[in-house]
FIMIDREN-831909 format. One record per residue (C-alpha): x, y, z; residue in three letters. Coordinates in nm, 2 decimals. Layout:
residues N
[[X,Y,Z],'ALA'],
...
//
This chain:
residues 408
[[-1.90,-3.77,5.06],'MET'],
[[-1.67,-3.74,4.76],'LYS'],
[[-1.93,-3.88,4.52],'LYS'],
[[-2.19,-3.63,4.65],'LYS'],
[[-1.95,-3.34,4.59],'LEU'],
[[-1.90,-3.44,4.23],'ILE'],
[[-2.27,-3.47,4.16],'LEU'],
[[-2.33,-3.12,4.29],'LEU'],
[[-2.06,-2.96,4.08],'CYS'],
[[-2.27,-2.93,3.77],'GLY'],
[[-2.52,-2.70,3.95],'MET'],
[[-2.30,-2.51,4.19],'LEU'],
[[-1.94,-2.51,4.06],'GLY'],
[[-1.64,-2.68,4.22],'VAL'],
[[-1.71,-2.70,4.59],'LEU'],
[[-1.45,-2.60,4.85],'GLY'],
[[-1.27,-2.36,4.61],'VAL'],
[[-1.31,-2.01,4.73],'VAL'],
[[-1.29,-1.73,4.48],'THR'],
[[-1.01,-1.48,4.56],'ALA'],
[[-1.17,-1.21,4.77],'GLN'],
[[-1.07,-0.91,4.98],'SER'],
[[-0.91,-1.02,5.30],'LEU'],
[[-1.11,-0.77,5.50],'ILE'],
[[-1.45,-0.93,5.58],'LYS'],
[[-1.75,-0.90,5.81],'THR'],
[[-1.74,-0.52,5.85],'VAL'],
[[-2.01,-0.42,6.11],'GLN'],
[[-2.11,-0.09,6.26],'CYS'],
[[-2.41,-0.03,6.48],'TYR'],
[[-2.52,0.13,6.82],'PRO'],
[[-2.41,-0.08,7.12],'VAL'],
[[-2.69,-0.32,7.21],'GLY'],
[[-2.88,-0.26,6.88],'LYS'],
[[-2.72,-0.49,6.61],'PRO'],
[[-2.99,-0.44,6.35],'PHE'],
[[-3.00,-0.06,6.38],'ALA'],
[[-2.84,0.19,6.15],'GLU'],
[[-2.51,0.33,6.28],'PRO'],
[[-2.68,0.64,6.42],'VAL'],
[[-2.62,0.78,6.78],'ILE'],
[[-2.74,1.09,6.95],'GLU'],
[[-2.49,1.38,7.01],'LEU'],
[[-2.39,1.41,7.38],'GLY'],
[[-2.60,1.11,7.49],'SER'],
[[-2.32,0.88,7.59],'GLY'],
[[-2.43,0.63,7.32],'GLN'],
[[-2.15,0.45,7.13],'GLN'],
[[-2.11,0.27,6.81],'LEU'],
[[-1.94,-0.07,6.79],'ILE'],
[[-1.73,-0.10,6.47],'PHE'],
[[-1.55,-0.43,6.39],'SER'],
[[-1.40,-0.63,6.11],'PHE'],
[[-1.20,-0.95,6.04],'ASP'],
[[-0.86,-0.95,5.87],'ASP'],
[[-0.81,-1.29,5.70],'LEU'],
[[-0.46,-1.21,5.59],'SER'],
[[-0.18,-1.44,5.70],'GLN'],
[[0.03,-1.13,5.77],'GLU'],
[[0.02,-0.94,6.09],'GLN'],
[[-0.13,-0.60,5.99],'ASN'],
[[-0.18,-0.28,6.19],'SER'],
[[-0.44,-0.02,6.12],'TYR'],
[[-0.51,0.35,6.18],'THR'],
[[-0.84,0.53,6.17],'TYR'],
[[-0.96,0.88,6.10],'LYS'],
[[-1.30,1.04,6.11],'ILE'],
[[-1.42,1.27,5.83],'VAL'],
[[-1.73,1.50,5.85],'HIS'],
[[-1.95,1.49,5.55],'CYS'],
[[-2.25,1.67,5.39],'ASP'],
[[-2.59,1.50,5.35],'PRO'],
[[-2.47,1.33,5.03],'ASP'],
[[-2.17,1.18,5.21],'TRP'],
[[-1.91,1.40,5.04],'ASN'],
[[-1.64,1.56,5.27],'PRO'],
[[-1.78,1.88,5.41],'SER'],
[[-1.44,2.05,5.41],'GLY'],
[[-1.46,2.14,5.78],'LEU'],
[[-1.14,2.13,5.98],'SER'],
[[-1.12,1.83,6.22],'PRO'],
[[-1.08,2.10,6.50],'PHE'],
[[-1.44,2.20,6.43],'ASN'],
[[-1.60,1.86,6.46],'TYR'],
[[-1.37,1.64,6.67],'LEU'],
[[-1.21,1.65,7.01],'SER'],
[[-0.90,1.46,7.10],'GLY'],
[[-0.66,1.30,6.85],'PHE'],
[[-0.76,1.31,6.48],'PHE'],
[[-0.57,1.00,6.38],'SER'],
[[-0.55,0.69,6.61],'ASN'],
[[-0.43,0.33,6.60],'PRO'],
[[-0.67,0.04,6.61],'LEU'],
[[-0.54,-0.13,6.92],'GLU'],
[[-0.82,-0.36,7.02],'ASP'],
[[-0.77,-0.69,6.83],'TYR'],
[[-0.78,-1.06,6.90],'GLU'],
[[-0.70,-1.38,6.71],'TYR'],
[[-0.95,-1.64,6.62],'SER'],
[[-0.93,-1.98,6.77],'TYR'],
[[-1.08,-2.33,6.70],'ASN'],
[[-1.15,-2.21,6.34],'THR'],
[[-1.05,-2.36,6.00],'GLN'],
[[-1.00,-2.01,5.86],'VAL'],
[[-0.77,-1.80,6.08],'GLU'],
[[-0.84,-1.43,6.12],'TYR'],
[[-0.77,-1.13,6.34],'THR'],
[[-1.08,-0.96,6.48],'HIS'],
[[-1.05,-0.58,6.52],'PHE'],
[[-1.30,-0.37,6.71],'SER'],
[[-1.35,-0.01,6.81],'LEU'],
[[-1.60,0.20,7.01],'LEU'],
[[-1.69,0.55,6.89],'ILE'],
[[-1.67,0.79,7.05],'PRO'],
[[-1.39,0.68,7.29],'ASN'],
[[-1.13,0.83,7.53],'ASP'],
[[-0.91,0.93,7.23],'GLU'],
[[-1.17,1.09,7.01],'ILE'],
[[-1.50,1.27,7.06],'GLY'],
[[-1.77,1.41,6.83],'ILE'],
[[-1.86,1.78,6.87],'LYS'],
[[-2.13,1.84,6.61],'ILE'],
[[-2.41,1.64,6.45],'SER'],
[[-2.40,1.52,6.09],'GLY'],
[[-2.28,1.25,5.86],'ASN'],
[[-1.94,1.09,5.91],'TYR'],
[[-1.71,0.85,5.74],'ILE'],
[[-1.47,0.63,5.95],'LEU'],
[[-1.17,0.57,5.73],'GLN'],
[[-0.94,0.28,5.81],'VAL'],
[[-0.58,0.26,5.68],'PHE'],
[[-0.34,-0.03,5.67],'ASN'],
[[-0.02,0.11,5.82],'ASP'],
[[0.18,-0.06,5.54],'ASN'],
[[-0.01,0.14,5.28],'TYR'],
[[-0.10,0.47,5.46],'PRO'],
[[-0.23,0.65,5.15],'ASP'],
[[-0.51,0.39,5.08],'SER'],
[[-0.84,0.36,5.26],'VAL'],
[[-0.92,-0.01,5.32],'VAL'],
[[-1.26,0.05,5.49],'ILE'],
[[-1.49,0.36,5.46],'ALA'],
[[-1.77,0.31,5.71],'GLN'],
[[-2.06,0.56,5.72],'ARG'],
[[-2.22,0.66,6.04],'PHE'],
[[-2.42,0.96,6.17],'SER'],
[[-2.45,1.17,6.48],'VAL'],
[[-2.80,1.30,6.55],'LEU'],
[[-2.94,1.59,6.75],'GLU'],
[[-3.31,1.56,6.79],'ASN'],
[[-3.45,1.91,6.70],'GLN'],
[[-3.76,1.82,6.50],'VAL'],
[[-4.06,1.59,6.52],'ALA'],
[[-4.12,1.36,6.23],'ILE'],
[[-4.46,1.20,6.18],'SER'],
[[-4.49,0.92,5.92],'ALA'],
[[-4.73,0.66,5.79],'ALA'],
[[-4.73,0.40,5.51],'ILE'],
[[-5.05,0.39,5.32],'VAL'],
[[-5.19,0.23,5.00],'ASN'],
[[-5.07,0.39,4.68],'ALA'],
[[-5.31,0.66,4.55],'THR'],
[[-5.23,0.55,4.20],'ASN'],
[[-5.47,0.26,4.13],'PRO'],
[[-5.22,0.09,3.90],'SER'],
[[-4.97,0.06,4.19],'LEU'],
[[-5.22,-0.05,4.45],'LEU'],
[[-5.11,-0.41,4.47],'TYR'],
[[-4.74,-0.37,4.41],'THR'],
[[-4.62,-0.05,4.60],'SER'],
[[-4.61,0.13,4.93],'GLN'],
[[-4.67,0.50,4.97],'GLN'],
[[-4.48,0.69,5.25],'LEU'],
[[-4.65,1.01,5.37],'ASN'],
[[-4.47,1.22,5.63],'PHE'],
[[-4.44,1.56,5.78],'SER'],
[[-4.17,1.74,5.98],'VAL'],
[[-4.25,1.99,6.26],'THR'],
[[-3.93,2.20,6.30],'TYR'],
[[-4.03,2.42,6.59],'GLY'],
[[-3.78,2.70,6.65],'ASN'],
[[-3.53,2.61,6.38],'LEU'],
[[-3.49,2.91,6.16],'PRO'],
[[-3.60,2.75,5.83],'VAL'],
[[-3.64,3.05,5.60],'TYR'],
[[-3.61,2.87,5.27],'ASN'],
[[-3.72,2.50,5.29],'PRO'],
[[-3.55,2.42,4.96],'VAL'],
[[-3.22,2.58,5.04],'LYS'],
[[-3.19,2.53,5.41],'ASP'],
[[-3.32,2.17,5.44],'VAL'],
[[-3.22,1.83,5.30],'ARG'],
[[-3.46,1.53,5.34],'VAL'],
[[-3.37,1.17,5.24],'TYR'],
[[-3.55,0.84,5.27],'VAL'],
[[-3.41,0.49,5.24],'THR'],
[[-3.58,0.16,5.23],'GLN'],
[[-3.44,-0.12,5.46],'ASN'],
[[-3.12,0.08,5.52],'GLN'],
[[-3.02,0.03,5.15],'ASP'],
[[-2.83,0.34,5.04],'PRO'],
[[-2.91,0.25,4.67],'ASN'],
[[-3.28,0.31,4.75],'SER'],
[[-3.22,0.66,4.88],'ARG'],
[[-3.44,0.94,4.75],'ARG'],
[[-3.44,1.31,4.82],'ASP'],
[[-3.76,1.50,4.90],'PHE'],
[[-3.89,1.86,4.87],'GLU'],
[[-4.20,1.96,5.06],'PRO'],
[[-4.53,1.93,4.89],'ALA'],
[[-4.68,2.19,5.14],'PHE'],
[[-4.53,2.44,5.38],'VAL'],
[[-4.73,2.52,5.69],'ARG'],
[[-4.66,2.71,6.01],'GLN'],
[[-4.34,2.55,6.14],'ASN'],
[[-4.42,2.23,5.95],'GLN'],
[[-4.32,2.08,5.62],'LEU'],
[[-4.54,1.81,5.45],'VAL'],
[[-4.39,1.56,5.22],'TYR'],
[[-4.55,1.32,4.97],'GLY'],
[[-4.71,1.40,4.63],'ASP'],
[[-4.82,1.05,4.54],'GLY'],
[[-4.53,0.99,4.29],'THR'],
[[-4.18,1.03,4.44],'ASN'],
[[-4.30,0.89,4.78],'ASN'],
[[-4.42,0.56,4.62],'VAL'],
[[-4.17,0.26,4.67],'PHE'],
[[-4.17,-0.09,4.52],'ASP'],
[[-4.31,-0.33,4.78],'GLY'],
[[-4.08,-0.61,4.66],'LEU'],
[[-4.08,-0.94,4.86],'SER'],
[[-3.95,-1.02,5.21],'PRO'],
[[-3.58,-1.09,5.21],'PHE'],
[[-3.46,-1.44,5.15],'ARG'],
[[-3.26,-1.57,5.44],'ASN'],
[[-3.06,-1.86,5.57],'PHE'],
[[-2.85,-1.97,5.87],'GLN'],
[[-2.51,-2.13,5.88],'CYS'],
[[-2.45,-2.13,6.26],'SER'],
[[-2.44,-2.51,6.28],'SER'],
[[-2.24,-2.77,6.09],'PHE'],
[[-2.46,-3.05,6.21],'VAL'],
[[-2.83,-2.93,6.20],'TYR'],
[[-2.98,-2.80,5.88],'TYR'],
[[-3.19,-2.50,5.91],'THR'],
[[-3.47,-2.39,5.67],'GLN'],
[[-3.35,-2.31,5.32],'TYR'],
[[-3.03,-2.51,5.36],'VAL'],
[[-3.03,-2.81,5.13],'LYS'],
[[-2.70,-2.97,5.24],'ASP'],
[[-2.38,-2.91,5.43],'VAL'],
[[-2.06,-3.06,5.28],'LEU'],
[[-1.70,-3.04,5.39],'LYS'],
[[-1.47,-2.96,5.10],'GLY'],
[[-1.12,-3.09,5.04],'PRO'],
[[-0.97,-2.77,5.19],'ASP'],
[[-1.16,-2.82,5.52],'GLY'],
[[-1.41,-2.55,5.45],'LEU'],
[[-1.78,-2.62,5.51],'TYR'],
[[-2.01,-2.56,5.21],'ASN'],
[[-2.37,-2.46,5.27],'PHE'],
[[-2.58,-2.56,4.97],'ILE'],
[[-2.89,-2.34,4.98],'LEU'],
[[-3.23,-2.45,4.84],'GLN'],
[[-3.26,-2.31,4.48],'PRO'],
[[-3.49,-2.01,4.49],'GLY'],
[[-3.77,-1.91,4.26],'VAL'],
[[-3.94,-1.59,4.17],'VAL'],
[[-4.25,-1.58,4.39],'PRO'],
[[-4.58,-1.54,4.20],'GLN'],
[[-4.78,-1.45,4.50],'ARG'],
[[-4.70,-1.28,4.83],'TYR'],
[[-4.57,-1.52,5.09],'VAL'],
[[-4.52,-1.38,5.45],'PRO'],
[[-4.16,-1.47,5.56],'LEU'],
[[-3.98,-1.37,5.87],'SER'],
[[-3.67,-1.16,5.80],'ASP'],
[[-3.45,-0.90,5.97],'LYS'],
[[-3.51,-0.62,5.72],'ASP'],
[[-3.20,-0.70,5.53],'GLY'],
[[-2.97,-0.74,5.82],'ASN'],
[[-2.73,-1.02,5.93],'TYR'],
[[-2.57,-1.13,6.26],'TYR'],
[[-2.28,-1.35,6.36],'ILE'],
[[-2.36,-1.67,6.55],'GLU'],
[[-2.20,-2.01,6.59],'ALA'],
[[-2.32,-2.32,6.78],'GLU'],
[[-2.14,-2.44,7.09],'ASN'],
[[-1.90,-2.15,7.12],'VAL'],
[[-1.83,-1.90,7.40],'GLN'],
[[-1.71,-1.61,7.19],'ASN'],
[[-1.88,-1.59,6.85],'ARG'],
[[-1.66,-1.30,6.73],'SER'],
[[-1.35,-1.52,6.76],'LEU'],
[[-1.48,-1.88,6.73],'GLU'],
[[-1.73,-1.84,6.44],'ALA'],
[[-1.57,-1.99,6.13],'ASP'],
[[-1.59,-1.89,5.77],'TYR'],
[[-1.79,-2.10,5.53],'VAL'],
[[-1.88,-2.10,5.16],'VAL'],
[[-2.25,-2.04,5.09],'ALA'],
[[-2.38,-2.16,4.74],'HIS'],
[[-2.67,-1.97,4.60],'PHE'],
[[-2.90,-2.05,4.31],'ALA'],
[[-3.22,-1.90,4.17],'ILE'],
[[-3.42,-2.08,3.89],'LEU'],
[[-3.49,-1.86,3.59],'TYR'],
[[-3.59,-1.97,3.24],'PRO'],
[[-3.33,-1.78,3.05],'GLN'],
[[-3.04,-1.53,3.10],'PRO'],
[[-3.16,-1.17,3.15],'ILE'],
[[-3.03,-0.98,2.84],'PRO'],
[[-2.80,-0.69,2.89],'GLY'],
[[-2.77,-0.73,3.27],'ALA'],
[[-2.57,-0.88,3.55],'GLU'],
[[-2.71,-1.05,3.86],'VAL'],
[[-2.56,-1.02,4.21],'PHE'],
[[-2.61,-1.17,4.55],'ILE'],
[[-2.71,-0.85,4.74],'TYR'],
[[-2.76,-0.73,5.10],'GLY'],
[[-2.62,-0.55,5.40],'LYS'],
[[-2.36,-0.82,5.45],'PHE'],
[[-2.21,-0.70,5.12],'ALA'],
[[-2.24,-0.33,5.23],'ASP'],
[[-2.51,-0.30,4.96],'TRP'],
[[-2.24,-0.31,4.69],'GLN'],
[[-2.21,-0.51,4.37],'PHE'],
[[-1.90,-0.70,4.46],'SER'],
[[-1.74,-0.89,4.17],'PRO'],
[[-1.71,-1.20,4.39],'VAL'],
[[-2.09,-1.19,4.44],'LEU'],
[[-2.16,-1.18,4.07],'LYS'],
[[-2.37,-1.48,3.96],'MET'],
[[-2.33,-1.68,3.64],'THR'],
[[-2.61,-1.84,3.44],'TYR'],
[[-2.61,-2.22,3.43],'ASP'],
[[-2.80,-2.30,3.11],'SER'],
[[-2.82,-2.68,3.19],'LYS'],
[[-3.01,-2.62,3.51],'ASN'],
[[-3.17,-2.29,3.40],'LYS'],
[[-3.05,-2.11,3.71],'ALA'],
[[-2.83,-1.82,3.82],'TYR'],
[[-2.56,-1.96,4.06],'VAL'],
[[-2.30,-1.79,4.28],'GLY'],
[[-2.12,-1.82,4.61],'GLU'],
[[-2.00,-1.62,4.90],'ALA'],
[[-1.75,-1.67,5.18],'GLU'],
[[-1.93,-1.57,5.50],'LEU'],
[[-1.88,-1.59,5.87],'LYS'],
[[-2.12,-1.82,6.05],'GLN'],
[[-2.45,-1.66,6.14],'GLY'],
[[-2.78,-1.55,6.00],'TYR'],
[[-2.81,-1.37,5.66],'TYR'],
[[-3.08,-1.18,5.48],'ASP'],
[[-3.03,-1.13,5.11],'TYR'],
[[-3.19,-1.06,4.77],'MET'],
[[-3.09,-1.11,4.41],'TYR'],
[[-3.01,-0.78,4.23],'ALA'],
[[-3.03,-0.73,3.86],'VAL'],
[[-2.81,-0.45,3.73],'VAL'],
[[-2.86,-0.35,3.37],'PRO'],
[[-2.53,-0.28,3.19],'GLU'],
[[-2.68,0.03,3.02],'ALA'],
[[-2.78,0.24,3.32],'ASN'],
[[-2.65,0.04,3.62],'LYS'],
[[-2.98,0.12,3.79],'LYS'],
[[-3.05,-0.16,4.04],'ILE'],
[[-3.36,-0.37,3.98],'ASP'],
[[-3.48,-0.57,4.27],'LEU'],
[[-3.83,-0.65,4.12],'VAL'],
[[-3.74,-0.90,3.84],'THR'],
[[-3.61,-1.18,4.08],'LEU'],
[[-3.82,-1.08,4.38],'GLN'],
[[-4.15,-0.97,4.23],'ASN'],
[[-4.35,-0.68,4.39],'ASN'],
[[-4.61,-0.69,4.66],'PHE'],
[[-4.77,-0.41,4.87],'TYR'],
[[-4.79,-0.64,5.18],'GLN'],
[[-4.41,-0.67,5.23],'THR'],
[[-4.32,-0.53,5.58],'PRO'],
[[-4.04,-0.30,5.46],'ASN'],
[[-3.87,-0.05,5.69],'GLN'],
[[-3.81,0.31,5.60],'TYR'],
[[-3.56,0.56,5.74],'GLN'],
[[-3.63,0.93,5.72],'ILE'],
[[-3.34,1.18,5.77],'ARG'],
[[-3.38,1.55,5.81],'PHE'],
[[-3.08,1.79,5.77],'TYR'],
[[-3.07,2.16,5.84],'PHE'],
[[-2.80,2.40,5.72],'TYR'],
[[-2.64,2.60,6.00],'ASP'],
[[-2.48,2.92,5.85],'SER'],
[[-2.28,2.97,6.17],'ASN'],
[[-2.12,2.63,6.15],'LEU'],
[[-2.12,2.64,5.77],'MET'],
[[-2.24,2.29,5.74],'CYS'],
[[-2.55,2.07,5.75],'PHE'],
[[-2.66,1.95,6.10],'ARG'],
[[-2.84,1.61,6.13],'PHE'],
[[-3.15,1.71,6.33],'VAL'],
[[-3.42,1.46,6.26],'GLY'],
[[-3.44,1.08,6.22],'TYR'],
[[-3.74,0.85,6.22],'GLN'],
[[-3.80,0.48,6.12],'GLU'],
[[-4.14,0.35,6.02],'VAL'],
[[-4.23,0.00,5.92],'LYS'],
[[-4.51,-0.12,5.69],'ALA'],
[[-4.74,-0.35,5.87],'GLN'],
//
């Protein structure tokens, strides 16, 4: 085993050494019973969101949470909590349990929203802010979620791009919104419409209607509504320490007791290959345990993608929902000139993970998912359409329409 570890060091760095990272990990938020869905619930429906995270600190920390109403761009709306919340505006996180039978010890915190202490009164975007009680002025988690009131009908379809040069690389999203009795007098001023691809907030685009009809807005001009097809998400599983799953090359136990999952080095696909993925999602799972939230361990996953030379003027990151779609410094990859590959690692809780490799140019910081994934119109991407309406009485935007559509 020791000899094998040494041989792999040249390609993947020193195994078993975890880069210093935030001690808050595996932040999840989704509707109860729908682990792959966006954190969206319907106003007054009785639906709840489950929010959870792990604290890997050796200290015993306590946390408090608050909920802030936001505009469609996720900026605080300025409304008083009295206008959008019922109950207490600041509450302790009291539901926590300690891990057991794990190499890495952690405290698992969870919360249901809404709950007996706090209720939501109006639709819209919200941010759940979590504070460490030892540092009450600093937000340690800012989790986005939305509360919907279905007031409009959204009809959407994904078609071939009308631009012939994009026919084999891109997907075109055409959609319309029938708004019924909503008093939409000025579609540009009164309405905000946004679309994301695979729940990725960095893919978000805003839309203005191409046509205005009787109680209906039509979107899509053949330019702004054309999205890169990309490739299916890469993925791997680390639920078992014994059985290797697809895309796992080896599993090695490091000197610190942590298991290291060595993933098969990836390549840039030159043709479309249909792969099963979860549209960028991840879930926690461990073999032979009764409570995966508390018994799933943390492992170190080692990533590599073959590429002939460093990409000039750009950084490369391991990217996905598990990283909250952010470019975390600990997920930044380095170029291994000997093996002609970008390599990196991540400390993750056992489970299933979708991911991509993101190229971020230093000049404009505009994310590039094409260079290391390529671009194919056949990829079954999922799109989320959000429709907001400004209510002059409430003096804020209500979230009144939501629709998901998937490319087939």
